[in-house]
CHARMM-style PDB file with segment names, atoms N, HN, CA, C and O in Angstrom:
ATOM      1  N   MET     1      39.311 194.498 267.613  1.00  0.00      PROA
ATOM      2  CA  MET     1      38.876 195.259 267.185  1.00  0.00      PROA
ATOM      3  C   MET     1      39.672 196.488 267.312  1.00  0.00      PROA
ATOM      4  O   MET     1      39.870 197.164 266.303  1.00  0.00      PROA
ATOM      5  N   GLU     2      40.199 196.884 268.570  1.00  0.00      PROA
ATOM      6  HN  GLU     2      40.038 196.335 269.391  1.00  0.00      PROA
ATOM      7  CA  GLU     2      41.154 198.377 269.252  1.00  0.00      PROA
ATOM      8  C   GLU     2      42.670 198.140 268.633  1.00  0.00      PROA
ATOM      9  O   GLU     2      43.399 199.056 268.253  1.00  0.00      PROA
ATOM     10  N   ARG     3      43.062 196.486 268.602  1.00  0.00      PROA
ATOM     11  HN  ARG     3      42.470 195.741 268.911  1.00  0.00      PROA
ATOM     12  CA  ARG     3      44.382 196.785 268.070  1.00  0.00      PROA
ATOM     13  C   ARG     3      44.291 197.018 266.608  1.00  0.00      PROA
ATOM     14  O   ARG     3      45.174 197.680 266.063  1.00  0.00      PROA
ATOM     15  N   VAL     4      43.156 196.462 265.826  1.00  0.00      PROA
ATOM     16  HN  VAL     4      42.439 195.925 266.269  1.00  0.00      PROA
ATOM     17  CA  VAL     4      43.215 196.989 264.625  1.00  0.00      PROA
ATOM     18  C   VAL     4      43.116 198.221 264.082  1.00  0.00      PROA
ATOM     19  O   VAL     4      43.594 198.601 263.013  1.00  0.00      PROA
ATOM     20  N   CYS     5      42.262 199.028 265.126  1.00  0.00      PROA
ATOM     21  HN  CYS     5      41.874 198.719 265.995  1.00  0.00      PROA
ATOM     22  CA  CYS     5      42.213 200.754 264.795  1.00  0.00      PROA
ATOM     23  C   CYS     5      43.988 201.193 265.194  1.00  0.00      PROA
ATOM     24  O   CYS     5      44.643 201.959 264.487  1.00  0.00      PROA
ATOM     25  N   VAL     6      44.444 200.623 266.259  1.00  0.00      PROA
ATOM     26  HN  VAL     6      43.912 200.000 266.833  1.00  0.00      PROA
ATOM     27  CA  VAL     6      45.455 201.244 266.584  1.00  0.00      PROA
ATOM     28  C   VAL     6      46.804 201.043 265.373  1.00  0.00      PROA
ATOM     29  O   VAL     6      47.676 201.770 264.897  1.00  0.00      PROA
ATOM     30  N   ILE     7      46.407 199.750 265.246  1.00  0.00      PROA
ATOM     31  HN  ILE     7      45.698 199.160 265.633  1.00  0.00      PROA
ATOM     32  CA  ILE     7      47.465 199.214 263.861  1.00  0.00      PROA
ATOM     33  C   ILE     7      47.310 200.082 262.771  1.00  0.00      PROA
ATOM     34  O   ILE     7      48.290 200.746 262.434  1.00  0.00      PROA
ATOM     35  N   SER     8      46.011 200.222 262.019  1.00  0.00      PROA
ATOM     36  HN  SER     8      45.215 199.682 262.292  1.00  0.00      PROA
ATOM     37  CA  SER     8      45.523 200.933 261.367  1.00  0.00      PROA
ATOM     38  C   SER     8      46.246 202.503 261.421  1.00  0.00      PROA
ATOM     39  O   SER     8      46.913 202.879 260.457  1.00  0.00      PROA
ATOM     40  N   LEU     9      46.117 203.096 262.237  1.00  0.00      PROA
ATOM     41  HN  LEU     9      45.575 202.790 263.020  1.00  0.00      PROA
ATOM     42  CA  LEU     9      46.486 204.340 262.402  1.00  0.00      PROA
ATOM     43  C   LEU     9      48.010 204.402 262.273  1.00  0.00      PROA
ATOM     44  O   LEU     9      48.508 205.246 261.528  1.00  0.00      PROA
ATOM     45  N   SER    10      48.910 203.395 263.087  1.00  0.00      PROA
ATOM     46  HN  SER    10      48.506 202.709 263.692  1.00  0.00      PROA
ATOM     47  CA  SER    10      50.233 203.668 262.958  1.00  0.00      PROA
ATOM     48  C   SER    10      50.658 203.269 261.458  1.00  0.00      PROA
ATOM     49  O   SER    10      51.676 203.830 261.054  1.00  0.00      PROA
ATOM     50  N   ILE    11      50.003 202.355 260.554  1.00  0.00      PROA
ATOM     51  HN  ILE    11      49.176 201.899 260.883  1.00  0.00      PROA
ATOM     52  CA  ILE    11      50.319 201.894 259.328  1.00  0.00      PROA
ATOM     53  C   ILE    11      49.938 203.366 258.643  1.00  0.00      PROA
ATOM     54  O   ILE    11      50.705 203.631 257.718  1.00  0.00      PROA
ATOM     55  N   ILE    12      49.139 204.164 258.840  1.00  0.00      PROA
ATOM     56  HN  ILE    12      48.516 203.948 259.591  1.00  0.00      PROA
ATOM     57  CA  ILE    12      49.010 205.335 258.295  1.00  0.00      PROA
ATOM     58  C   ILE    12      49.804 206.270 258.406  1.00  0.00      PROA
ATOM     59  O   ILE    12      50.285 206.778 257.393  1.00  0.00      PROA
ATOM     60  N   ASP    13      50.085 206.658 259.500  1.00  0.00      PROA
ATOM     61  HN  ASP    13      49.695 206.246 260.323  1.00  0.00      PROA
ATOM     62  CA  ASP    13      51.410 207.392 259.867  1.00  0.00      PROA
ATOM     63  C   ASP    13      52.731 207.224 259.385  1.00  0.00      PROA
ATOM     64  O   ASP    13      53.435 208.190 259.090  1.00  0.00      PROA
ATOM     65  N   ALA    14      53.187 205.785 259.269  1.00  0.00      PROA
ATOM     66  HN  ALA    14      52.616 205.000 259.509  1.00  0.00      PROA
ATOM     67  CA  ALA    14      54.208 205.653 258.505  1.00  0.00      PROA
ATOM     68  C   ALA    14      54.084 205.478 257.051  1.00  0.00      PROA
ATOM     69  O   ALA    14      54.879 204.742 256.466  1.00  0.00      PROA
ATOM     70  N   ILE    15      53.416 205.920 256.601  1.00  0.00      PROA
ATOM     71  HN  ILE    15      52.770 206.518 257.077  1.00  0.00      PROA
ATOM     72  CA  ILE    15      53.250 205.743 255.256  1.00  0.00      PROA
ATOM     73  C   ILE    15      53.365 207.372 255.095  1.00  0.00      PROA
ATOM     74  O   ILE    15      54.324 207.835 254.477  1.00  0.00      PROA
ATOM     75  N   MET    16      52.767 207.887 255.436  1.00  0.00      PROA
ATOM     76  HN  MET    16      51.989 207.510 255.939  1.00  0.00      PROA
ATOM     77  CA  MET    16      52.854 209.709 255.558  1.00  0.00      PROA
ATOM     78  C   MET    16      54.069 210.285 255.711  1.00  0.00      PROA
ATOM     79  O   MET    16      54.506 211.209 255.026  1.00  0.00      PROA
ATOM     80  N   ILE    17      54.828 209.529 256.961  1.00  0.00      PROA
ATOM     81  HN  ILE    17      54.472 208.779 257.518  1.00  0.00      PROA
ATOM     82  CA  ILE    17      55.983 210.209 257.055  1.00  0.00      PROA
ATOM     83  C   ILE    17      57.092 209.496 255.777  1.00  0.00      PROA
ATOM     84  O   ILE    17      58.173 209.954 255.408  1.00  0.00      PROA
ATOM     85  N   LEU    18      56.455 208.371 255.343  1.00  0.00      PROA
ATOM     86  HN  LEU    18      55.576 207.999 255.642  1.00  0.00      PROA
ATOM     87  CA  LEU    18      57.623 207.979 254.265  1.00  0.00      PROA
ATOM     88  C   LEU    18      57.481 208.916 252.962  1.00  0.00      PROA
ATOM     89  O   LEU    18      58.389 209.498 252.368  1.00  0.00      PROA
ATOM     90  N   MET    19      56.297 208.908 252.716  1.00  0.00      PROA
ATOM     91  HN  MET    19      55.560 208.434 253.198  1.00  0.00      PROA
ATOM     92  CA  MET    19      55.725 210.023 251.641  1.00  0.00      PROA
ATOM     93  C   MET    19      56.369 211.471 251.539  1.00  0.00      PROA
ATOM     94  O   MET    19      56.815 211.911 250.479  1.00  0.00      PROA
ATOM     95  N   LEU    20      56.375 212.037 252.504  1.00  0.00      PROA
ATOM     96  HN  LEU    20      56.013 211.680 253.365  1.00  0.00      PROA
ATOM     97  CA  LEU    20      57.023 213.188 253.134  1.00  0.00      PROA
ATOM     98  C   LEU    20      58.332 213.455 252.918  1.00  0.00      PROA
ATOM     99  O   LEU    20      58.779 214.441 252.332  1.00  0.00      PROA
ATOM    100  N   LEU    21      59.193 212.184 253.606  1.00  0.00      PROA
ATOM    101  HN  LEU    21      58.829 211.383 254.082  1.00  0.00      PROA
ATOM    102  CA  LEU    21      60.899 212.124 253.205  1.00  0.00      PROA
ATOM    103  C   LEU    21      60.800 211.907 251.553  1.00  0.00      PROA
ATOM    104  O   LEU    21      61.668 212.609 251.033  1.00  0.00      PROA
ATOM    105  N   LEU    22      60.150 211.282 250.705  1.00  0.00      PROA
ATOM    106  HN  LEU    22      59.444 210.713 251.127  1.00  0.00      PROA
ATOM    107  CA  LEU    22      60.143 210.835 249.576  1.00  0.00      PROA
ATOM    108  C   LEU    22      60.346 212.295 248.681  1.00  0.00      PROA
ATOM    109  O   LEU    22      61.239 212.745 247.963  1.00  0.00      PROA
ATOM    110  N   PHE    23      59.068 212.743 249.119  1.00  0.00      PROA
ATOM    111  HN  PHE    23      58.343 212.377 249.702  1.00  0.00      PROA
ATOM    112  CA  PHE    23      58.888 214.304 248.545  1.00  0.00      PROA
ATOM    113  C   PHE    23      59.731 215.319 249.068  1.00  0.00      PROA
ATOM    114  O   PHE    23      59.572 216.416 248.533  1.00  0.00      PROA
ATOM    115  N   ASN    24      60.615 215.252 249.998  1.00  0.00      PROA
ATOM    116  HN  ASN    24      60.745 214.360 250.432  1.00  0.00      PROA
ATOM    117  CA  ASN    24      61.197 216.362 250.395  1.00  0.00      PROA
ATOM    118  C   ASN    24      62.553 216.099 249.511  1.00  0.00      PROA
ATOM    119  O   ASN    24      63.152 217.110 249.142  1.00  0.00      PROA
ATOM    120  N   THR    25      63.056 214.885 249.163  1.00  0.00      PROA
ATOM    121  HN  THR    25      62.569 214.064 249.463  1.00  0.00      PROA
ATOM    122  CA  THR    25      64.334 214.595 248.310  1.00  0.00      PROA
ATOM    123  C   THR    25      63.845 215.399 247.116  1.00  0.00      PROA
ATOM    124  O   THR    25      64.310 216.508 246.853  1.00  0.00      PROA
ATOM    125  N   PHE    26      62.834 214.773 246.356  1.00  0.00      PROA
ATOM    126  HN  PHE    26      62.457 213.872 246.569  1.00  0.00      PROA
ATOM    127  CA  PHE    26      62.571 215.181 245.620  1.00  0.00      PROA
ATOM    128  C   PHE    26      62.078 216.738 244.798  1.00  0.00      PROA
ATOM    129  O   PHE    26      62.321 217.172 243.672  1.00  0.00      PROA
ATOM    130  N   ILE    27      61.385 217.220 245.816  1.00  0.00      PROA
ATOM    131  HN  ILE    27      61.188 216.868 246.731  1.00  0.00      PROA
ATOM    132  CA  ILE    27      61.247 218.932 245.482  1.00  0.00      PROA
ATOM    133  C   ILE    27      61.303 219.678 246.615  1.00  0.00      PROA
ATOM    134  O   ILE    27      60.489 220.356 247.242  1.00  0.00      PROA
ATOM    135  N   ILE    28      62.592 219.362 246.749  1.00  0.00      PROA
ATOM    136  HN  ILE    28      63.253 218.810 246.240  1.00  0.00      PROA
ATOM    137  CA  ILE    28      63.234 220.313 247.940  1.00  0.00      PROA
ATOM    138  C   ILE    28      63.802 221.651 247.574  1.00  0.00      PROA
ATOM    139  O   ILE    28      64.163 222.502 248.387  1.00  0.00      PROA
ATOM    140  N   SER    29      63.850 221.763 246.141  1.00  0.00      PROA
ATOM    141  HN  SER    29      63.557 221.073 245.480  1.00  0.00      PROA
ATOM    142  CA  SER    29      64.166 223.033 245.591  1.00  0.00      PROA
ATOM    143  C   SER    29      62.926 223.673 245.259  1.00  0.00      PROA
ATOM    144  O   SER    29      62.982 224.899 245.170  1.00  0.00      PROA
ATOM    145  N   ASN    30      62.089 223.255 245.105  1.00  0.00      PROA
ATOM    146  HN  ASN    30      62.043 222.259 245.177  1.00  0.00      PROA
ATOM    147  CA  ASN    30      60.701 224.150 244.720  1.00  0.00      PROA
ATOM    148  C   ASN    30      59.727 224.350 246.329  1.00  0.00      PROA
ATOM    149  O   ASN    30      58.841 223.614 246.762  1.00  0.00      PROA
ATOM    150  N   ILE    31      60.210 225.413 246.837  1.00  0.00      PROA
ATOM    151  HN  ILE    31      60.930 226.011 246.485  1.00  0.00      PROA
ATOM    152  CA  ILE    31      59.908 225.353 248.138  1.00  0.00      PROA
ATOM    153  C   ILE    31      58.072 225.813 248.007  1.00  0.00      PROA
ATOM    154  O   ILE    31      57.376 225.718 249.018  1.00  0.00      PROA
ATOM    155  N   TYR    32      57.559 226.217 246.884  1.00  0.00      PROA
ATOM    156  HN  TYR    32      58.124 226.294 246.063  1.00  0.00      PROA
ATOM    157  CA  TYR    32      56.303 226.424 246.740  1.00  0.00      PROA
ATOM    158  C   TYR    32      55.582 225.077 246.784  1.00  0.00      PROA
ATOM    159  O   TYR    32      54.670 225.027 247.609  1.00  0.00      PROA
ATOM    160  N   VAL    33      55.809 223.967 246.057  1.00  0.00      PROA
ATOM    161  HN  VAL    33      56.551 224.007 245.387  1.00  0.00      PROA
ATOM    162  CA  VAL    33      55.315 222.820 246.163  1.00  0.00      PROA
ATOM    163  C   VAL    33      55.602 222.120 247.629  1.00  0.00      PROA
ATOM    164  O   VAL    33      54.701 221.394 248.050  1.00  0.00      PROA
ATOM    165  N   LEU    34      56.500 222.241 248.247  1.00  0.00      PROA
ATOM    166  HN  LEU    34      57.232 222.830 247.906  1.00  0.00      PROA
ATOM    167  CA  LEU    34      56.506 221.813 249.609  1.00  0.00      PROA
ATOM    168  C   LEU    34      55.444 222.523 250.646  1.00  0.00      PROA
ATOM    169  O   LEU    34      54.718 221.908 251.428  1.00  0.00      PROA
ATOM    170  N   THR    35      55.508 223.946 250.486  1.00  0.00      PROA
ATOM    171  HN  THR    35      56.097 224.446 249.851  1.00  0.00      PROA
ATOM    172  CA  THR    35      54.375 224.032 251.273  1.00  0.00      PROA
ATOM    173  C   THR    35      53.247 223.506 251.098  1.00  0.00      PROA
ATOM    174  O   THR    35      52.619 222.915 251.976  1.00  0.00      PROA
ATOM    175  N   VAL    36      52.864 223.683 249.876  1.00  0.00      PROA
ATOM    176  HN  VAL    36      53.374 224.164 249.162  1.00  0.00      PROA
ATOM    177  CA  VAL    36      51.351 223.159 249.363  1.00  0.00      PROA
ATOM    178  C   VAL    36      51.244 221.851 250.280  1.00  0.00      PROA
ATOM    179  O   VAL    36      50.394 221.682 251.155  1.00  0.00      PROA
ATOM    180  N   TYR    37      52.305 220.919 249.907  1.00  0.00      PROA
ATOM    181  HN  TYR    37      52.995 221.057 249.196  1.00  0.00      PROA
ATOM    182  CA  TYR    37      52.509 219.397 250.088  1.00  0.00      PROA
ATOM    183  C   TYR    37      52.313 219.299 251.643  1.00  0.00      PROA
ATOM    184  O   TYR    37      51.844 218.307 252.200  1.00  0.00      PROA
ATOM    185  N   ALA    38      52.732 220.461 252.289  1.00  0.00      PROA
ATOM    186  HN  ALA    38      53.113 221.267 251.837  1.00  0.00      PROA
ATOM    187  CA  ALA    38      52.964 220.390 253.799  1.00  0.00      PROA
ATOM    188  C   ALA    38      51.522 220.847 254.422  1.00  0.00      PROA
ATOM    189  O   ALA    38      51.240 220.710 255.612  1.00  0.00      PROA
ATOM    190  N   LEU    39      50.717 221.370 253.507  1.00  0.00      PROA
ATOM    191  HN  LEU    39      50.946 221.481 252.540  1.00  0.00      PROA
ATOM    192  CA  LEU    39      49.158 221.864 254.184  1.00  0.00      PROA
ATOM    193  C   LEU    39      48.442 220.608 253.560  1.00  0.00      PROA
ATOM    194  O   LEU    39      47.299 220.414 253.974  1.00  0.00      PROA
ATOM    195  N   ILE    40      48.815 219.943 252.858  1.00  0.00      PROA
ATOM    196  HN  ILE    40      49.744 220.100 252.522  1.00  0.00      PROA
ATOM    197  CA  ILE    40      47.749 218.734 252.284  1.00  0.00      PROA
ATOM    198  C   ILE    40      48.305 217.735 253.372  1.00  0.00      PROA
ATOM    199  O   ILE    40      47.463 216.979 253.856  1.00  0.00      PROA
ATOM    200  N   MET    41      49.721 217.614 253.868  1.00  0.00      PROA
ATOM    201  HN  MET    41      50.405 218.228 253.475  1.00  0.00      PROA
ATOM    202  CA  MET    41      49.755 216.512 255.006  1.00  0.00      PROA
ATOM    203  C   MET    41      49.042 216.958 256.249  1.00  0.00      PROA
ATOM    204  O   MET    41      48.527 216.086 256.949  1.00  0.00      PROA
ATOM    205  N   VAL    42      48.959 218.169 256.588  1.00  0.00      PROA
ATOM    206  HN  VAL    42      49.377 218.877 256.019  1.00  0.00      PROA
ATOM    207  CA  VAL    42      48.233 218.487 257.697  1.00  0.00      PROA
ATOM    208  C   VAL    42      46.639 218.335 257.665  1.00  0.00      PROA
ATOM    209  O   VAL    42      46.067 217.965 258.690  1.00  0.00      PROA
ATOM    210  N   LEU    43      45.999 218.585 256.633  1.00  0.00      PROA
ATOM    211  HN  LEU    43      46.464 218.886 255.800  1.00  0.00      PROA
ATOM    212  CA  LEU    43      44.836 218.462 256.220  1.00  0.00      PROA
ATOM    213  C   LEU    43      44.403 217.130 256.491  1.00  0.00      PROA
ATOM    214  O   LEU    43      43.436 216.867 257.205  1.00  0.00      PROA
ATOM    215  N   VAL    44      45.288 216.106 255.788  1.00  0.00      PROA
ATOM    216  HN  VAL    44      46.074 216.320 255.208  1.00  0.00      PROA
ATOM    217  CA  VAL    44      45.236 214.793 255.799  1.00  0.00      PROA
ATOM    218  C   VAL    44      45.472 214.145 256.977  1.00  0.00      PROA
ATOM    219  O   VAL    44      44.961 213.029 257.073  1.00  0.00      PROA
ATOM    220  N   SER    45      46.282 214.658 258.147  1.00  0.00      PROA
ATOM    221  HN  SER    45      46.697 215.564 258.070  1.00  0.00      PROA
ATOM    222  CA  SER    45      46.548 213.731 259.579  1.00  0.00      PROA
ATOM    223  C   SER    45      45.178 214.710 260.403  1.00  0.00      PROA
ATOM    224  O   SER    45      44.689 214.024 261.301  1.00  0.00      PROA
ATOM    225  N   GLY    46      44.707 215.674 260.319  1.00  0.00      PROA
ATOM    226  HN  GLY    46      45.104 216.231 259.590  1.00  0.00      PROA
ATOM    227  CA  GLY    46      43.624 216.085 260.808  1.00  0.00      PROA
ATOM    228  C   GLY    46      42.495 215.380 260.413  1.00  0.00      PROA
ATOM    229  O   GLY    46      41.527 215.371 261.172  1.00  0.00      PROA
ATOM    230  N   TYR    47      42.453 214.778 259.338  1.00  0.00      PROA
ATOM    231  HN  TYR    47      43.241 214.785 258.721  1.00  0.00      PROA
ATOM    232  CA  TYR    47      41.324 214.027 258.891  1.00  0.00      PROA
ATOM    233  C   TYR    47      41.462 212.751 259.483  1.00  0.00      PROA
ATOM    234  O   TYR    47      40.358 212.246 259.682  1.00  0.00      PROA
ATOM    235  N   ILE    48      42.436 212.024 259.848  1.00  0.00      PROA
ATOM    236  HN  ILE    48      43.334 212.435 259.687  1.00  0.00      PROA
ATOM    237  CA  ILE    48      42.793 210.788 260.118  1.00  0.00      PROA
ATOM    238  C   ILE    48      42.316 210.745 261.797  1.00  0.00      PROA
ATOM    239  O   ILE    48      41.672 209.937 262.466  1.00  0.00      PROA
ATOM    240  N   VAL    49      43.005 212.090 262.097  1.00  0.00      PROA
ATOM    241  HN  VAL    49      43.528 212.746 261.553  1.00  0.00      PROA
ATOM    242  CA  VAL    49      42.604 212.227 263.905  1.00  0.00      PROA
ATOM    243  C   VAL    49      41.001 212.309 264.055  1.00  0.00      PROA
ATOM    244  O   VAL    49      40.435 211.655 264.932  1.00  0.00      PROA
ATOM    245  N   TYR    50      40.302 213.130 263.172  1.00  0.00      PROA
ATOM    246  HN  TYR    50      40.762 213.661 262.460  1.00  0.00      PROA
ATOM    247  CA  TYR    50      38.537 212.913 263.114  1.00  0.00      PROA
ATOM    248  C   TYR    50      38.405 211.819 262.748  1.00  0.00      PROA
ATOM    249  O   TYR    50      37.369 211.567 263.363  1.00  0.00      PROA
ATOM    250  N   LEU    51      38.695 210.676 262.068  1.00  0.00      PROA
ATOM    251  HN  LEU    51      39.537 210.881 261.569  1.00  0.00      PROA
ATOM    252  CA  LEU    51      38.323 209.291 261.884  1.00  0.00      PROA
ATOM    253  C   LEU    51      38.128 208.880 263.051  1.00  0.00      PROA
ATOM    254  O   LEU    51      37.102 208.559 263.652  1.00  0.00      PROA
ATOM    255  N   ALA    52      39.483 208.922 263.407  1.00  0.00      PROA
ATOM    256  HN  ALA    52      40.316 209.183 262.919  1.00  0.00      PROA
ATOM    257  CA  ALA    52      39.944 208.114 264.976  1.00  0.00      PROA
ATOM    258  C   ALA    52      39.001 208.230 266.217  1.00  0.00      PROA
ATOM    259  O   ALA    52      38.728 207.345 267.027  1.00  0.00      PROA
ATOM    260  N   ILE    53      38.549 209.571 266.179  1.00  0.00      PROA
ATOM    261  HN  ILE    53      38.770 210.291 265.521  1.00  0.00      PROA
ATOM    262  CA  ILE    53      37.754 209.925 267.282  1.00  0.00      PROA
ATOM    263  C   ILE    53      36.317 209.501 266.837  1.00  0.00      PROA
ATOM    264  O   ILE    53      35.684 208.850 267.667  1.00  0.00      PROA
ATOM    265  N   SER    54      35.679 209.794 265.579  1.00  0.00      PROA
ATOM    266  HN  SER    54      36.194 210.323 264.904  1.00  0.00      PROA
ATOM    267  CA  SER    54      34.393 209.077 265.421  1.00  0.00      PROA
ATOM    268  C   SER    54      34.397 207.761 265.359  1.00  0.00      PROA
ATOM    269  O   SER    54      33.340 207.152 265.529  1.00  0.00      PROA
ATOM    270  N   MET    55      35.682 207.037 265.085  1.00  0.00      PROA
ATOM    271  HN  MET    55      36.540 207.531 264.947  1.00  0.00      PROA
ATOM    272  CA  MET    55      35.719 205.615 265.468  1.00  0.00      PROA
ATOM    273  C   MET    55      35.788 205.205 266.738  1.00  0.00      PROA
ATOM    274  O   MET    55      36.177 204.058 266.958  1.00  0.00      PROA
ATOM    275  N   LYS    56      35.444 206.017 267.747  1.00  0.00      PROA
ATOM    276  HN  LYS    56      35.128 206.949 267.568  1.00  0.00      PROA
ATOM    277  CA  LYS    56      36.204 205.951 269.046  1.00  0.00      PROA
ATOM    278  C   LYS    56      37.232 205.202 269.411  1.00  0.00      PROA
ATOM    279  O   LYS    56      37.075 204.421 270.349  1.00  0.00      PROA
ATOM    280  N   CYS    57      38.707 205.306 268.622  1.00  0.00      PROA
ATOM    281  HN  CYS    57      38.834 205.940 267.860  1.00  0.00      PROA
ATOM    282  CA  CYS    57      39.971 204.809 268.846  1.00  0.00      PROA
ATOM    283  C   CYS    57      40.249 205.042 270.157  1.00  0.00      PROA
ATOM    284  O   CYS    57      40.598 204.122 270.896  1.00  0.00      PROA
ATOM    285  N   ASP    58      40.118 206.339 270.589  1.00  0.00      PROA
ATOM    286  HN  ASP    58      39.834 207.086 269.988  1.00  0.00      PROA
ATOM    287  CA  ASP    58      40.881 207.119 271.950  1.00  0.00      PROA
ATOM    288  C   ASP    58      40.290 205.932 272.901  1.00  0.00      PROA
ATOM    289  O   ASP    58      41.092 205.191 273.470  1.00  0.00      PROA
ATOM    290  N   GLN    59      38.691 205.728 273.097  1.00  0.00      PROA
ATOM    291  HN  GLN    59      38.040 206.329 272.635  1.00  0.00      PROA
ATOM    292  CA  GLN    59      38.066 204.701 274.042  1.00  0.00      PROA
ATOM    293  C   GLN    59      38.717 203.384 274.153  1.00  0.00      PROA
ATOM    294  O   GLN    59      38.777 202.691 275.168  1.00  0.00      PROA
ATOM    295  N   SER    60      39.286 203.075 272.772  1.00  0.00      PROA
ATOM    296  HN  SER    60      39.237 203.638 271.947  1.00  0.00      PROA
ATOM    297  CA  SER    60      39.783 201.341 273.132  1.00  0.00      PROA
ATOM    298  C   SER    60      41.323 201.791 273.329  1.00  0.00      PROA
ATOM    299  O   SER    60      41.896 200.852 273.882  1.00  0.00      PROA
ATOM    300  N   ILE    61      41.987 202.585 273.155  1.00  0.00      PROA
ATOM    301  HN  ILE    61      41.522 203.348 272.707  1.00  0.00      PROA
ATOM    302  CA  ILE    61      42.947 202.820 273.364  1.00  0.00      PROA
ATOM    303  C   ILE    61      43.205 202.896 275.294  1.00  0.00      PROA
ATOM    304  O   ILE    61      44.074 202.269 275.901  1.00  0.00      PROA
ATOM    305  N   ASN    62      42.294 203.731 275.840  1.00  0.00      PROA
ATOM    306  HN  ASN    62      41.588 204.241 275.348  1.00  0.00      PROA
ATOM    307  CA  ASN    62      41.889 203.755 277.217  1.00  0.00      PROA
ATOM    308  C   ASN    62      41.531 202.640 277.936  1.00  0.00      PROA
ATOM    309  O   ASN    62      41.559 202.585 279.166  1.00  0.00      PROA
ATOM    310  N   GLN    63      41.191 201.738 277.194  1.00  0.00      PROA
ATOM    311  HN  GLN    63      41.167 201.783 276.195  1.00  0.00      PROA
ATOM    312  CA  GLN    63      40.544 200.477 277.781  1.00  0.00      PROA
ATOM    313  C   GLN    63      41.937 199.629 277.614  1.00  0.00      PROA
ATOM    314  O   GLN    63      41.994 198.702 278.422  1.00  0.00      PROA
ATOM    315  N   PHE    64      43.076 199.736 276.744  1.00  0.00      PROA
ATOM    316  HN  PHE    64      43.030 200.489 276.088  1.00  0.00      PROA
ATOM    317  CA  PHE    64      43.949 198.957 276.861  1.00  0.00      PROA
ATOM    318  C   PHE    64      45.024 199.022 278.145  1.00  0.00      PROA
ATOM    319  O   PHE    64      45.879 198.215 278.509  1.00  0.00      PROA
ATOM    320  N   ASP    65      44.658 200.192 278.623  1.00  0.00      PROA
ATOM    321  HN  ASP    65      43.963 200.848 278.327  1.00  0.00      PROA
ATOM    322  CA  ASP    65      45.731 201.083 279.712  1.00  0.00      PROA
ATOM    323  C   ASP    65      44.918 200.240 280.967  1.00  0.00      PROA
ATOM    324  O   ASP    65      45.460 199.503 281.791  1.00  0.00      PROA
ATOM    325  N   GLN    66      43.654 200.524 280.882  1.00  0.00      PROA
ATOM    326  HN  GLN    66      43.214 201.122 280.212  1.00  0.00      PROA
ATOM    327  CA  GLN    66      42.970 199.910 282.428  1.00  0.00      PROA
ATOM    328  C   GLN    66      43.314 198.327 282.563  1.00  0.00      PROA
ATOM    329  O   GLN    66      43.254 197.848 283.695  1.00  0.00      PROA
ATOM    330  N   TYR    67      43.624 197.597 281.618  1.00  0.00      PROA
ATOM    331  HN  TYR    67      43.672 197.986 280.698  1.00  0.00      PROA
ATOM    332  CA  TYR    67      44.040 196.058 281.946  1.00  0.00      PROA
ATOM    333  C   TYR    67      45.040 195.922 283.135  1.00  0.00      PROA
ATOM    334  O   TYR    67      45.707 196.896 283.485  1.00  0.00      PROA
ATOM    335  N   PRO    68      45.121 194.964 283.626  1.00  0.00      PROA
ATOM    336  CA  PRO    68      46.442 194.824 284.529  1.00  0.00      PROA
ATOM    337  C   PRO    68      47.274 194.526 284.081  1.00  0.00      PROA
ATOM    338  O   PRO    68      47.015 193.522 283.417  1.00  0.00      PROA
ATOM    339  N   LYS    69      48.773 194.935 283.968  1.00  0.00      PROA
ATOM    340  HN  LYS    69      48.983 195.750 284.508  1.00  0.00      PROA
ATOM    341  CA  LYS    69      50.003 194.262 283.501  1.00  0.00      PROA
ATOM    342  C   LYS    69      50.347 193.178 284.168  1.00  0.00      PROA
ATOM    343  OT1 LYS    69      51.357 192.552 283.850  1.00  0.00      PROA
TER     344      LYS     69
END
């Protein structure tokens, strides 16, 4: 379960970065739309972090660190 949690979070991050790059190329001229999109990105990333904490993802990552290498 822990690995699924970490992988899903990294996939969401990758999708968000790709979307940001795509939107930057299309809406680079319209600063207002860019700022609104940046605000939405911040809200979405904050919500993802909240979900990760509520699902206790951080605890599972800490458990991975405790395993002997």
